[in-house]
All heavy atoms as a GROMACS GRO file, in nm:
protein
  628
    1MET      N    1   7.908   9.138  10.208
    1MET     CA    2   7.761   9.136  10.226
    1MET      C    3   7.708   9.270  10.287
    1MET      O    4   7.606   9.306  10.251
    1MET     CB    5   7.736   9.016  10.310
    1MET     CG    6   7.587   8.987  10.319
    1MET     SD    7   7.514   8.940  10.161
    1MET     CE    8   7.353   8.918  10.198
    2ARG      N    9   7.782   9.320  10.378
    2ARG     CA   10   7.736   9.434  10.449
    2ARG      C   11   7.744   9.549  10.353
    2ARG      O   12   7.652   9.639  10.353
    2ARG     CB   13   7.832   9.468  10.564
    2ARG     CG   14   7.801   9.585  10.646
    2ARG     CD   15   7.889   9.610  10.756
    2ARG     NE   16   7.854   9.741  10.822
    2ARG     CZ   17   7.931   9.798  10.907
    2ARG    NH1   18   8.039   9.748  10.946
    2ARG    NH2   19   7.896   9.913  10.958
    3PHE      N   20   7.831   9.558  10.262
    3PHE     CA   21   7.834   9.660  10.160
    3PHE      C   22   7.701   9.660  10.075
    3PHE      O   23   7.657   9.769  10.036
    3PHE     CB   24   7.956   9.647  10.062
    3PHE     CG   25   7.965   9.746   9.955
    3PHE    CD1   26   8.007   9.876   9.987
    3PHE    CD2   27   7.938   9.718   9.825
    3PHE    CE1   28   8.014   9.978   9.890
    3PHE    CE2   29   7.946   9.814   9.734
    3PHE     CZ   30   7.987   9.940   9.762
    4ILE      N   31   7.670   9.538  10.034
    4ILE     CA   32   7.550   9.523   9.958
    4ILE      C   33   7.419   9.568  10.028
    4ILE      O   34   7.340   9.642   9.979
    4ILE     CB   35   7.531   9.380   9.904
    4ILE    CG1   36   7.642   9.347   9.810
    4ILE    CG2   37   7.393   9.358   9.836
    4ILE    CD1   38   7.648   9.204   9.766
    5THR      N   39   7.401   9.533  10.157
    5THR     CA   40   7.288   9.578  10.232
    5THR      C   41   7.299   9.734  10.247
    5THR      O   42   7.195   9.801  10.256
    5THR     CB   43   7.279   9.508  10.357
    5THR    OG1   44   7.396   9.528  10.438
    5THR    CG2   45   7.256   9.351  10.341
    6ASN      N   46   7.414   9.782  10.273
    6ASN     CA   47   7.431   9.931  10.296
    6ASN      C   48   7.406   9.999  10.166
    6ASN      O   49   7.353  10.103  10.176
    6ASN     CB   50   7.584   9.958  10.345
    6ASN     CG   51   7.587  10.092  10.402
    6ASN    OD1   52   7.498  10.160  10.427
    6ASN    ND2   53   7.709  10.139  10.418
    7MET      N   54   7.436   9.943  10.055
    7MET     CA   55   7.416  10.005   9.925
    7MET      C   56   7.251  10.011   9.899
    7MET      O   57   7.218  10.120   9.842
    7MET     CB   58   7.475   9.920   9.815
    7MET     CG   59   7.468   9.982   9.682
    7MET     SD   60   7.589  10.120   9.670
    7MET     CE   61   7.604  10.133   9.500
    8LYS      N   62   7.181   9.916   9.945
    8LYS     CA   63   7.033   9.927   9.930
    8LYS      C   64   6.973  10.036  10.012
    8LYS      O   65   6.869  10.077   9.972
    8LYS     CB   66   6.974   9.782   9.968
    8LYS     CG   67   7.007   9.678   9.868
    8LYS     CD   68   6.954   9.543   9.908
    8LYS     CE   69   6.991   9.442   9.802
    8LYS     NZ   70   6.936   9.311   9.851
    9LYS      N   71   7.028  10.066  10.128
    9LYS     CA   72   6.973  10.181  10.205
    9LYS      C   73   7.004  10.312  10.160
    9LYS      O   74   6.942  10.412  10.196
    9LYS     CB   75   7.040  10.157  10.342
    9LYS     CG   76   6.999  10.035  10.423
    9LYS     CD   77   7.067  10.029  10.550
    9LYS     CE   78   7.045   9.908  10.623
    9LYS     NZ   79   7.108   9.898  10.752
   10LYS      N   80   7.092  10.330  10.060
   10LYS     CA   81   7.127  10.445  10.012
   10LYS      C   82   7.028  10.509   9.913
   10LYS      O   83   6.971  10.433   9.831
   10LYS     CB   84   7.268  10.455   9.955
   10LYS     CG   85   7.379  10.442  10.051
   10LYS     CD   86   7.513  10.447   9.992
   10LYS     CE   87   7.623  10.432  10.087
   10LYS     NZ   88   7.632  10.549  10.184
   11SER      N   89   7.020  10.635   9.902
   11SER     CA   90   6.924  10.697   9.806
   11SER      C   91   6.992  10.698   9.675
   11SER      O   92   7.120  10.661   9.661
   11SER     CB   93   6.897  10.838   9.843
   11SER     OG   94   7.005  10.929   9.836
   12LEU      N   95   6.932  10.729   9.573
   12LEU     CA   96   6.991  10.741   9.441
   12LEU      C   97   7.098  10.835   9.425
   12LEU      O   98   7.205  10.817   9.369
   12LEU     CB   99   6.876  10.764   9.338
   12LEU     CG  100   6.918  10.769   9.188
   12LEU    CD1  101   6.977  10.631   9.140
   12LEU    CD2  102   6.808  10.813   9.096
   13LYS      N  103   7.079  10.949   9.489
   13LYS     CA  104   7.191  11.050   9.482
   13LYS      C  105   7.310  11.004   9.562
   13LYS      O  106   7.428  11.020   9.515
   13LYS     CB  107   7.136  11.176   9.565
   13LYS     CG  108   7.240  11.284   9.573
   13LYS     CD  109   7.176  11.408   9.649
   13LYS     CE  110   7.282  11.509   9.685
   13LYS     NZ  111   7.232  11.616   9.768
   14GLU      N  112   7.295  10.933   9.668
   14GLU     CA  113   7.410  10.885   9.749
   14GLU      C  114   7.484  10.773   9.670
   14GLU      O  115   7.613  10.772   9.675
   14GLU     CB  116   7.363  10.833   9.894
   14GLU     CG  117   7.333  10.942   9.982
   14GLU     CD  118   7.265  10.880  10.106
   14GLU    OE1  119   7.217  10.773  10.107
   14GLU    OE2  120   7.273  10.944  10.213
   15ARG      N  121   7.411  10.682   9.600
   15ARG     CA  122   7.472  10.583   9.519
   15ARG      C  123   7.552  10.644   9.403
   15ARG      O  124   7.656  10.604   9.368
   15ARG     CB  125   7.368  10.486   9.474
   15ARG     CG  126   7.324  10.392   9.579
   15ARG     CD  127   7.231  10.286   9.521
   15ARG     NE  128   7.100  10.338   9.536
   15ARG     CZ  129   6.991  10.293   9.474
   15ARG    NH1  130   6.999  10.183   9.410
   15ARG    NH2  131   6.882  10.348   9.493
   16PHE      N  132   7.497  10.746   9.340
   16PHE     CA  133   7.559  10.820   9.226
   16PHE      C  134   7.696  10.879   9.283
   16PHE      O  135   7.791  10.877   9.202
   16PHE     CB  136   7.466  10.928   9.168
   16PHE     CG  137   7.523  11.006   9.069
   16PHE    CD1  138   7.547  10.949   8.937
   16PHE    CD2  139   7.567  11.139   9.085
   16PHE    CE1  140   7.608  11.025   8.839
   16PHE    CE2  141   7.620  11.217   8.987
   16PHE     CZ  142   7.648  11.154   8.861
   17LEU      N  143   7.682  10.947   9.391
   17LEU     CA  144   7.813  11.007   9.446
   17LEU      C  145   7.918  10.911   9.481
   17LEU      O  146   8.034  10.936   9.466
   17LEU     CB  147   7.769  11.096   9.563
   17LEU     CG  148   7.687  11.214   9.534
   17LEU    CD1  149   7.651  11.296   9.659
   17LEU    CD2  150   7.765  11.311   9.441
   18LEU      N  151   7.872  10.792   9.537
   18LEU     CA  152   7.962  10.678   9.550
   18LEU      C  153   8.032  10.631   9.430
   18LEU      O  154   8.153  10.617   9.433
   18LEU     CB  155   7.885  10.570   9.625
   18LEU     CG  156   7.977  10.437   9.654
   18LEU    CD1  157   8.077  10.470   9.754
   18LEU    CD2  158   7.883  10.328   9.704
   19VAL      N  159   7.950  10.619   9.328
   19VAL     CA  160   8.008  10.575   9.197
   19VAL      C  161   8.104  10.672   9.142
   19VAL      O  162   8.217  10.645   9.094
   19VAL     CB  163   7.899  10.534   9.101
   19VAL    CG1  164   7.960  10.514   8.959
   19VAL    CG2  165   7.821  10.418   9.143
   20ILE      N  166   8.071  10.818   9.150
   20ILE     CA  167   8.161  10.910   9.105
   20ILE      C  168   8.288  10.910   9.187
   20ILE      O  169   8.395  10.939   9.134
   20ILE     CB  170   8.086  11.050   9.111
   20ILE    CG1  171   7.975  11.057   9.006
   20ILE    CG2  172   8.179  11.167   9.085
   20ILE    CD1  173   8.017  11.043   8.864
   21GLY      N  174   8.276  10.892   9.314
   21GLY     CA  175   8.394  10.892   9.408
   21GLY      C  176   8.488  10.785   9.375
   21GLY      O  177   8.609  10.804   9.357
   22ILE      N  178   8.442  10.662   9.342
   22ILE     CA  179   8.519  10.548   9.302
   22ILE      C  180   8.577  10.575   9.170
   22ILE      O  181   8.698  10.539   9.137
   22ILE     CB  182   8.431  10.421   9.304
   22ILE    CG1  183   8.394  10.387   9.442
   22ILE    CG2  184   8.508  10.297   9.237
   22ILE    CD1  185   8.301  10.275   9.456
   23LEU      N  186   8.503  10.635   9.075
   23LEU     CA  187   8.561  10.665   8.940
   23LEU      C  188   8.674  10.762   8.955
   23LEU      O  189   8.779  10.746   8.892
   23LEU     CB  190   8.446  10.726   8.851
   23LEU     CG  191   8.490  10.782   8.719
   23LEU    CD1  192   8.530  10.657   8.637
   23LEU    CD2  193   8.380  10.863   8.651
   24PHE      N  194   8.661  10.866   9.037
   24PHE     CA  195   8.774  10.973   9.049
   24PHE      C  196   8.893  10.904   9.119
   24PHE      O  197   9.007  10.948   9.089
   24PHE     CB  198   8.724  11.096   9.113
   24PHE     CG  199   8.671  11.186   9.006
   24PHE    CD1  200   8.530  11.189   8.981
   24PHE    CD2  201   8.758  11.271   8.944
   24PHE    CE1  202   8.475  11.276   8.887
   24PHE    CE2  203   8.708  11.363   8.840
   24PHE     CZ  204   8.571  11.358   8.822
   25PHE      N  205   8.864  10.819   9.223
   25PHE     CA  206   8.975  10.744   9.280
   25PHE      C  207   9.056  10.667   9.177
   25PHE      O  208   9.182  10.676   9.176
   25PHE     CB  209   8.924  10.648   9.390
   25PHE     CG  210   9.022  10.533   9.418
   25PHE    CD1  211   9.141  10.567   9.494
   25PHE    CD2  212   8.997  10.400   9.382
   25PHE    CE1  213   9.227  10.470   9.520
   25PHE    CE2  214   9.097  10.307   9.412
   25PHE     CZ  215   9.197  10.337   9.484
   26MET      N  216   8.989  10.603   9.079
   26MET     CA  217   9.058  10.523   8.976
   26MET      C  218   9.136  10.614   8.884
   26MET      O  219   9.245  10.588   8.840
   26MET     CB  220   8.960  10.433   8.910
   26MET     CG  221   8.897  10.327   8.986
   26MET     SD  222   9.012  10.215   9.055
   26MET     CE  223   9.066  10.148   8.906
   27ILE      N  224   9.067  10.725   8.852
   27ILE     CA  225   9.139  10.825   8.766
   27ILE      C  226   9.260  10.881   8.820
   27ILE      O  227   9.374  10.883   8.747
   27ILE     CB  228   9.038  10.939   8.721
   27ILE    CG1  229   8.927  10.892   8.632
   27ILE    CG2  230   9.109  11.059   8.657
   27ILE    CD1  231   8.819  10.985   8.607
   28TYR      N  232   9.261  10.923   8.945
   28TYR     CA  233   9.383  10.978   9.008
   28TYR      C  234   9.491  10.867   9.018
   28TYR      O  235   9.609  10.896   9.002
   28TYR     CB  236   9.347  11.042   9.147
   28TYR     CG  237   9.292  11.177   9.138
   28TYR    CD1  238   9.158  11.191   9.197
   28TYR    CD2  239   9.349  11.279   9.078
   28TYR    CE1  240   9.096  11.325   9.195
   28TYR    CE2  241   9.293  11.397   9.072
   28TYR     CZ  242   9.163  11.419   9.125
   28TYR     OH  243   9.108  11.539   9.113
   29LEU      N  244   9.450  10.748   9.056
   29LEU     CA  245   9.542  10.634   9.065
   29LEU      C  246   9.607  10.610   8.933
   29LEU      O  247   9.744  10.599   8.923
   29LEU     CB  248   9.479  10.505   9.117
   29LEU     CG  249   9.561  10.398   9.143
   29LEU    CD1  250   9.667  10.425   9.257
   29LEU    CD2  251   9.488  10.271   9.177
   30VAL      N  252   9.534  10.591   8.833
   30VAL     CA  253   9.583  10.558   8.698
   30VAL      C  254   9.673  10.662   8.640
   30VAL      O  255   9.778  10.649   8.580
   30VAL     CB  256   9.470  10.524   8.593
   30VAL    CG1  257   9.525  10.510   8.454
   30VAL    CG2  258   9.406  10.393   8.645
   31LEU      N  259   9.629  10.800   8.669
   31LEU     CA  260   9.703  10.903   8.619
   31LEU      C  261   9.838  10.915   8.684
   31LEU      O  262   9.944  10.941   8.621
   31LEU     CB  263   9.631  11.044   8.639
   31LEU     CG  264   9.684  11.171   8.584
   31LEU    CD1  265   9.700  11.172   8.428
   31LEU    CD2  266   9.603  11.283   8.629
   32GLY      N  267   9.842  10.891   8.818
   32GLY     CA  268   9.968  10.895   8.892
   32GLY      C  269  10.063  10.783   8.841
   32GLY      O  270  10.179  10.806   8.824
   33LEU      N  271  10.010  10.661   8.804
   33LEU     CA  272  10.088  10.552   8.760
   33LEU      C  273  10.148  10.582   8.618
   33LEU      O  274  10.254  10.554   8.585
   33LEU     CB  275  10.008  10.425   8.762
   33LEU     CG  276   9.977  10.370   8.897
   33LEU    CD1  277   9.888  10.249   8.890
   33LEU    CD2  278  10.103  10.334   8.973
   34ILE      N  279  10.055  10.645   8.531
   34ILE     CA  280  10.112  10.682   8.400
   34ILE      C  281  10.217  10.791   8.415
   34ILE      O  282  10.316  10.764   8.332
   34ILE     CB  283   9.981  10.740   8.313
   34ILE    CG1  284   9.878  10.635   8.282
   34ILE    CG2  285  10.035  10.810   8.196
   34ILE    CD1  286   9.764  10.675   8.216
   35ILE      N  287  10.206  10.886   8.492
   35ILE     CA  288  10.307  10.984   8.500
   35ILE      C  289  10.432  10.928   8.553
   35ILE      O  290  10.548  10.952   8.512
   35ILE     CB  291  10.262  11.099   8.597
   35ILE    CG1  292  10.163  11.178   8.524
   35ILE    CG2  293  10.376  11.189   8.641
   35ILE    CD1  294  10.091  11.285   8.616
   36LEU      N  295  10.419  10.834   8.646
   36LEU     CA  296  10.558  10.763   8.696
   36LEU      C  297  10.622  10.671   8.594
   36LEU      O  298  10.734  10.679   8.579
   36LEU     CB  299  10.519  10.684   8.817
   36LEU     CG  300  10.487  10.753   8.953
   36LEU    CD1  301  10.451  10.652   9.062
   36LEU    CD2  302  10.623  10.827   8.989
   37PHE      N  303  10.542  10.593   8.511
   37PHE     CA  304  10.595  10.490   8.439
   37PHE      C  305  10.598  10.507   8.282
   37PHE      O  306  10.651  10.432   8.218
   37PHE     CB  307  10.529  10.356   8.469
   37PHE     CG  308  10.552  10.308   8.611
   37PHE    CD1  309  10.446  10.309   8.695
   37PHE    CD2  310  10.679  10.278   8.653
   37PHE    CE1  311  10.471  10.263   8.835
   37PHE    CE2  312  10.697  10.236   8.785
   37PHE     CZ  313  10.596  10.231   8.872
   38MET      N  314  10.536  10.625   8.239
   38MET     CA  315  10.545  10.642   8.099
   38MET      C  316  10.676  10.701   8.056
   38MET      O  317  10.731  10.787   8.106
   38MET     CB  318  10.430  10.744   8.062
   38MET     CG  319  10.423  10.768   7.914
   38MET     SD  320  10.270  10.875   7.893
   38MET     CE  321  10.265  10.876   7.710
   39LYS      N  322  10.738  10.627   7.956
   39LYS     CA  323  10.875  10.663   7.916
   39LYS      C  324  10.876  10.795   7.836
   39LYS      O  325  10.963  10.885   7.850
   39LYS     CB  326  10.944  10.551   7.833
   39LYS     CG  327  10.974  10.433   7.921
   39LYS     CD  328  11.057  10.338   7.838
   39LYS     CE  329  11.071  10.210   7.927
   39LYS     NZ  330  11.203  10.182   7.946
   40ASP      N  331  10.788  10.801   7.738
   40ASP     CA  332  10.786  10.922   7.650
   40ASP      C  333  10.666  11.018   7.698
   40ASP      O  334  10.571  11.033   7.629
   40ASP     CB  335  10.767  10.883   7.505
   40ASP     CG  336  10.881  10.804   7.450
   40ASP    OD1  337  10.993  10.833   7.486
   40ASP    OD2  338  10.838  10.714   7.364
   41PHE      N  339  10.691  11.083   7.805
   41PHE     CA  340  10.588  11.169   7.867
   41PHE      C  341  10.579  11.297   7.780
   41PHE      O  342  10.682  11.352   7.751
   41PHE     CB  343  10.630  11.207   8.013
   41PHE     CG  344  10.524  11.269   8.089
   41PHE    CD1  345  10.402  11.199   8.115
   41PHE    CD2  346  10.533  11.402   8.141
   41PHE    CE1  347  10.309  11.255   8.189
   41PHE    CE2  348  10.432  11.457   8.204
   41PHE     CZ  349  10.320  11.389   8.232
   42PRO      N  350  10.462  11.331   7.742
   42PRO     CA  351  10.446  11.446   7.644
   42PRO      C  352  10.487  11.583   7.697
   42PRO      O  353  10.521  11.670   7.615
   42PRO     CB  354  10.297  11.448   7.607
   42PRO     CG  355  10.236  11.349   7.701
   42PRO     CD  356  10.331  11.280   7.768
   43MET      N  357  10.497  11.599   7.826
   43MET     CA  358  10.541  11.727   7.891
   43MET      C  359  10.690  11.732   7.913
   43MET      O  360  10.741  11.617   7.963
   43MET     CB  361  10.460  11.764   8.014
   43MET     CG  362  10.314  11.794   7.992
   43MET     SD  363  10.222  11.818   8.127
   43MET     CE  364  10.320  11.926   8.230
   44ASP      N  365  10.758  11.846   7.886
   44ASP     CA  366  10.893  11.845   7.925
   44ASP      C  367  10.908  11.872   8.079
   44ASP      O  368  10.910  11.992   8.118
   44ASP     CB  369  10.963  11.951   7.836
   44ASP     CG  370  11.117  11.947   7.857
   44ASP    OD1  371  11.172  11.840   7.894
   44ASP    OD2  372  11.180  12.053   7.839
   45MET      N  373  10.920  11.765   8.163
   45MET     CA  374  10.927  11.780   8.297
   45MET      C  375  11.049  11.695   8.344
   45MET      O  376  11.060  11.578   8.317
   45MET     CB  377  10.802  11.729   8.359
   45MET     CG  378  10.780  11.744   8.512
   45MET     SD  379  10.630  11.675   8.571
   45MET     CE  380  10.511  11.785   8.508
   46PRO      N  381  11.130  11.758   8.440
   46PRO     CA  382  11.246  11.666   8.491
   46PRO      C  383  11.191  11.550   8.562
   46PRO      O  384  11.080  11.549   8.623
   46PRO     CB  385  11.305  11.772   8.592
   46PRO     CG  386  11.267  11.898   8.546
   46PRO     CD  387  11.138  11.884   8.486
   47MET      N  388  11.274  11.441   8.566
   47MET     CA  389  11.225  11.313   8.619
   47MET      C  390  11.197  11.320   8.771
   47MET      O  391  11.100  11.268   8.822
   47MET     CB  392  11.338  11.211   8.594
   47MET     CG  393  11.295  11.070   8.630
   47MET     SD  394  11.146  11.027   8.526
   47MET     CE  395  11.124  10.858   8.584
   48ASN      N  396  11.278  11.405   8.854
   48ASN     CA  397  11.234  11.414   8.990
   48ASN      C  398  11.103  11.481   9.016
   48ASN      O  399  11.032  11.443   9.105
   48ASN     CB  400  11.352  11.488   9.067
   48ASN     CG  401  11.386  11.612   9.020
   48ASN    OD1  402  11.347  11.666   8.915
   48ASN    ND2  403  11.473  11.687   9.084
   49TYR      N  404  11.069  11.579   8.932
   49TYR     CA  405  10.935  11.636   8.950
   49TYR      C  406  10.827  11.540   8.906
   49TYR      O  407  10.717  11.542   8.961
   49TYR     CB  408  10.923  11.762   8.860
   49TYR     CG  409  11.001  11.885   8.913
   49TYR    CD1  410  11.062  11.969   8.832
   49TYR    CD2  411  11.017  11.904   9.052
   49TYR    CE1  412  11.134  12.087   8.880
   49TYR    CE2  413  11.093  12.011   9.105
   49TYR     CZ  414  11.146  12.095   9.016
   49TYR     OH  415  11.217  12.202   9.064
   50ARG      N  416  10.852  11.463   8.811
   50ARG     CA  417  10.754  11.358   8.763
   50ARG      C  418  10.731  11.260   8.867
   50ARG      O  419  10.615  11.223   8.891
   50ARG     CB  420  10.802  11.300   8.631
   50ARG     CG  421  10.775  11.360   8.505
   50ARG     CD  422  10.826  11.289   8.384
   50ARG     NE  423  10.774  11.157   8.380
   50ARG     CZ  424  10.801  11.064   8.288
   50ARG    NH1  425  10.910  11.098   8.200
   50ARG    NH2  426  10.758  10.940   8.285
   51ILE      N  427  10.832  11.219   8.933
   51ILE     CA  428  10.823  11.122   9.043
   51ILE      C  429  10.744  11.183   9.160
   51ILE      O  430  10.642  11.117   9.211
   51ILE     CB  431  10.954  11.069   9.091
   51ILE    CG1  432  11.021  10.982   8.987
   51ILE    CG2  433  10.946  10.988   9.224
   51ILE    CD1  434  11.169  10.941   9.006
   52ALA      N  435  10.775  11.300   9.188
   52ALA     CA  436  10.704  11.374   9.296
   52ALA      C  437  10.550  11.382   9.270
   52ALA      O  438  10.468  11.362   9.350
   52ALA     CB  439  10.771  11.494   9.335
   53PHE      N  440  10.515  11.437   9.145
   53PHE     CA  441  10.383  11.454   9.100
   53PHE      C  442  10.313  11.327   9.099
   53PHE      O  443  10.193  11.324   9.144
   53PHE     CB  444  10.384  11.525   8.970
   53PHE     CG  445  10.250  11.574   8.924
   53PHE    CD1  446  10.168  11.649   9.008
   53PHE    CD2  447  10.208  11.549   8.795
   53PHE    CE1  448  10.033  11.689   8.980
   53PHE    CE2  449  10.071  11.585   8.764
   53PHE     CZ  450   9.993  11.653   8.848
   54GLY      N  451  10.372  11.221   9.051
   54GLY     CA  452  10.297  11.090   9.036
   54GLY      C  453  10.268  11.033   9.179
   54GLY      O  454  10.161  10.986   9.200
   55VAL      N  455  10.369  11.040   9.271
   55VAL     CA  456  10.345  10.988   9.404
   55VAL      C  457  10.234  11.079   9.468
   55VAL      O  458  10.152  11.020   9.541
   55VAL     CB  459  10.479  11.000   9.484
   55VAL    CG1  460  10.457  10.971   9.632
   55VAL    CG2  461  10.579  10.894   9.431
   56LEU      N  462  10.234  11.208   9.452
   56LEU     CA  463  10.141  11.292   9.506
   56LEU      C  464   9.999  11.255   9.463
   56LEU      O  465   9.906  11.248   9.536
   56LEU     CB  466  10.177  11.443   9.474
   56LEU     CG  467  10.074  11.542   9.534
   56LEU    CD1  468  10.093  11.551   9.676
   56LEU    CD2  469  10.094  11.681   9.465
   57LEU      N  470   9.982  11.230   9.337
   57LEU     CA  471   9.852  11.185   9.283
   57LEU      C  472   9.806  11.054   9.339
   57LEU      O  473   9.699  11.037   9.369
   57LEU     CB  474   9.859  11.180   9.126
   57LEU     CG  475   9.849  11.313   9.057
   57LEU    CD1  476   9.874  11.290   8.911
   57LEU    CD2  477   9.722  11.378   9.077
   58ILE      N  478   9.902  10.967   9.352
   58ILE     CA  479   9.870  10.823   9.416
   58ILE      C  480   9.830  10.840   9.551
   58ILE      O  481   9.726  10.778   9.608
   58ILE     CB  482   9.984  10.724   9.391
   58ILE    CG1  483  10.002  10.705   9.243
   58ILE    CG2  484   9.957  10.594   9.469
   58ILE    CD1  485  10.125  10.619   9.200
   59VAL      N  486   9.894  10.928   9.632
   59VAL     CA  487   9.869  10.941   9.774
   59VAL      C  488   9.729  11.009   9.784
   59VAL      O  489   9.642  10.976   9.864
   59VAL     CB  490   9.972  11.029   9.838
   59VAL    CG1  491   9.933  11.082   9.976
   59VAL    CG2  492  10.094  10.942   9.854
   60TYR      N  493   9.698  11.103   9.701
   60TYR     CA  494   9.559  11.169   9.697
   60TYR      C  495   9.457  11.077   9.664
   60TYR      O  496   9.354  11.078   9.725
   60TYR     CB  497   9.570  11.293   9.595
   60TYR     CG  498   9.433  11.368   9.597
   60TYR    CD1  499   9.397  11.433   9.717
   60TYR    CD2  500   9.351  11.368   9.481
   60TYR    CE1  501   9.276  11.501   9.716
   60TYR    CE2  502   9.230  11.438   9.482
   60TYR     CZ  503   9.191  11.501   9.600
   60TYR     OH  504   9.076  11.577   9.605
   61ALA      N  505   9.490  10.980   9.567
   61ALA     CA  506   9.393  10.877   9.536
   61ALA      C  507   9.364  10.796   9.647
   61ALA      O  508   9.230  10.762   9.681
   61ALA     CB  509   9.438  10.794   9.416
   62PHE      N  510   9.455  10.753   9.735
   62PHE     CA  511   9.431  10.670   9.845
   62PHE      C  512   9.359  10.750   9.959
   62PHE      O  513   9.275  10.687  10.036
   62PHE     CB  514   9.554  10.598   9.893
   62PHE     CG  515   9.584  10.482   9.814
   62PHE    CD1  516   9.690  10.491   9.713
   62PHE    CD2  517   9.508  10.364   9.818
   62PHE    CE1  518   9.719  10.381   9.640
   62PHE    CE2  519   9.539  10.259   9.733
   62PHE     CZ  520   9.638  10.268   9.647
   63ILE      N  521   9.382  10.876   9.965
   63ILE     CA  522   9.319  10.967  10.065
   63ILE      C  523   9.160  10.963  10.027
   63ILE      O  524   9.074  10.960  10.114
   63ILE     CB  525   9.374  11.102  10.074
   63ILE    CG1  526   9.516  11.099  10.143
   63ILE    CG2  527   9.288  11.204  10.153
   63ILE    CD1  528   9.583  11.230  10.134
   64ARG      N  529   9.137  10.980   9.897
   64ARG     CA  530   9.001  10.981   9.854
   64ARG      C  531   8.936  10.844   9.873
   64ARG      O  532   8.814  10.838   9.920
   64ARG     CB  533   8.987  11.005   9.700
   64ARG     CG  534   9.029  11.152   9.668
   64ARG     CD  535   8.994  11.182   9.533
   64ARG     NE  536   8.858  11.170   9.476
   64ARG     CZ  537   8.766  11.261   9.484
   64ARG    NH1  538   8.808  11.388   9.511
   64ARG    NH2  539   8.643  11.238   9.435
   65CYS      N  540   9.008  10.741   9.869
   65CYS     CA  541   8.958  10.598   9.889
   65CYS      C  542   8.924  10.586  10.023
   65CYS      O  543   8.811  10.533  10.074
   65CYS     CB  544   9.059  10.500   9.838
   65CYS     SG  545   8.996  10.325   9.869
   66TRP      N  546   9.008  10.630  10.120
   66TRP     CA  547   8.993  10.623  10.268
   66TRP      C  548   8.860  10.697  10.306
   66TRP      O  549   8.781  10.663  10.392
   66TRP     CB  550   9.105  10.675  10.336
   66TRP     CG  551   9.099  10.677  10.487
   66TRP    CD1  552   9.100  10.570  10.566
   66TRP    CD2  553   9.092  10.786  10.573
   66TRP    NE1  554   9.093  10.602  10.696
   66TRP    CE2  555   9.088  10.737  10.701
   66TRP    CE3  556   9.094  10.926  10.546
   66TRP    CZ2  557   9.074  10.824  10.811
   66TRP    CZ3  558   9.084  11.016  10.645
   66TRP    CH2  559   9.075  10.950  10.781
   67ARG      N  560   8.845  10.821  10.237
   67ARG     CA  561   8.722  10.900  10.275
   67ARG      C  562   8.597  10.828  10.220
   67ARG      O  563   8.489  10.839  10.291
   67ARG     CB  564   8.745  11.039  10.206
   67ARG     CG  565   8.837  11.129  10.280
   67ARG     CD  566   8.845  11.262  10.223
   67ARG     NE  567   8.719  11.331  10.236
   67ARG     CZ  568   8.672  11.429  10.160
   67ARG    NH1  569   8.753  11.476  10.065
   67ARG    NH2  570   8.558  11.494  10.179
   68ILE      N  571   8.600  10.763  10.110
   68ILE     CA  572   8.485  10.689  10.054
   68ILE      C  573   8.452  10.584  10.150
   68ILE      O  574   8.333  10.557  10.180
   68ILE     CB  575   8.516  10.643   9.912
   68ILE    CG1  576   8.517  10.752   9.820
   68ILE    CG2  577   8.412  10.542   9.874
   68ILE    CD1  578   8.568  10.722   9.679
   69ILE      N  579   8.551  10.507  10.196
   69ILE     CA  580   8.525  10.390  10.289
   69ILE      C  581   8.464  10.446  10.414
   69ILE      O  582   8.369  10.397  10.472
   69ILE     CB  583   8.654  10.318  10.311
   69ILE    CG1  584   8.698  10.245  10.178
   69ILE    CG2  585   8.639  10.217  10.426
   69ILE    CD1  586   8.832  10.172  10.189
   70ASN      N  587   8.523  10.558  10.477
   70ASN     CA  588   8.469  10.606  10.601
   70ASN      C  589   8.328  10.667  10.583
   70ASN      O  590   8.247  10.653  10.674
   70ASN     CB  591   8.559  10.719  10.656
   70ASN     CG  592   8.683  10.658  10.725
   70ASN    OD1  593   8.680  10.535  10.750
   70ASN    ND2  594   8.776  10.737  10.738
   71ASP      N  595   8.294  10.726  10.463
   71ASP     CA  596   8.166  10.779  10.452
   71ASP      C  597   8.065  10.670  10.425
   71ASP      O  598   7.941  10.684  10.461
   71ASP     CB  599   8.159  10.869  10.330
   71ASP     CG  600   8.223  11.007  10.367
   71ASP    OD1  601   8.241  11.033  10.471
   71ASP    OD2  602   8.261  11.079  10.258
   72ASN      N  603   8.114  10.556  10.374
   72ASN     CA  604   8.021  10.448  10.345
   72ASN      C  605   7.987  10.355  10.470
   72ASN      O  606   7.896  10.282  10.464
   72ASN     CB  607   8.078  10.347  10.243
   72ASN     CG  608   7.982  10.292  10.146
   72ASN    OD1  609   7.870  10.336  10.148
   72ASN    ND2  610   8.030  10.195  10.075
   73LYS      N  611   8.061  10.379  10.582
   73LYS     CA  612   8.028  10.300  10.695
   73LYS      C  613   7.903  10.340  10.775
   73LYS      O  614   7.849  10.259  10.847
   73LYS     CB  615   8.157  10.311  10.797
   73LYS     CG  616   8.275  10.239  10.763
   73LYS     CD  617   8.374  10.237  10.855
   73LYS     CE  618   8.501  10.168  10.816
   73LYS     NZ  619   8.610  10.183  10.908
   74GLU      N  620   7.855  10.461  10.746
   74GLU     CA  621   7.735  10.506  10.812
   74GLU      C  622   7.615  10.436  10.773
   74GLU      O  623   7.591  10.391  10.679
   74GLU     CB  624   7.728  10.662  10.787
   74GLU     CG  625   7.839  10.736  10.838
   74GLU     CD  626   7.829  10.886  10.805
   74GLU    OE1  627   7.741  10.920  10.714
   74GLU    OE2  628   7.905  10.962  10.848
   0.00000   0.00000   0.00000
């Protein structure tokens, strides 16, 4: 409920940036999962590099999510 009332207080620009932030969080998360679990990955990359890159993208996605939540508390 607090999120909905906080959403009404935001300007159109702030709401747009919130939606873009959530969209990019989802993009990074899904991209990291695809890199980790796709069997026929189109790039010739060793498995240990794929795991490291996928985990790095997922961690970055959660850092972005944490920043969105902290910016939204104001």
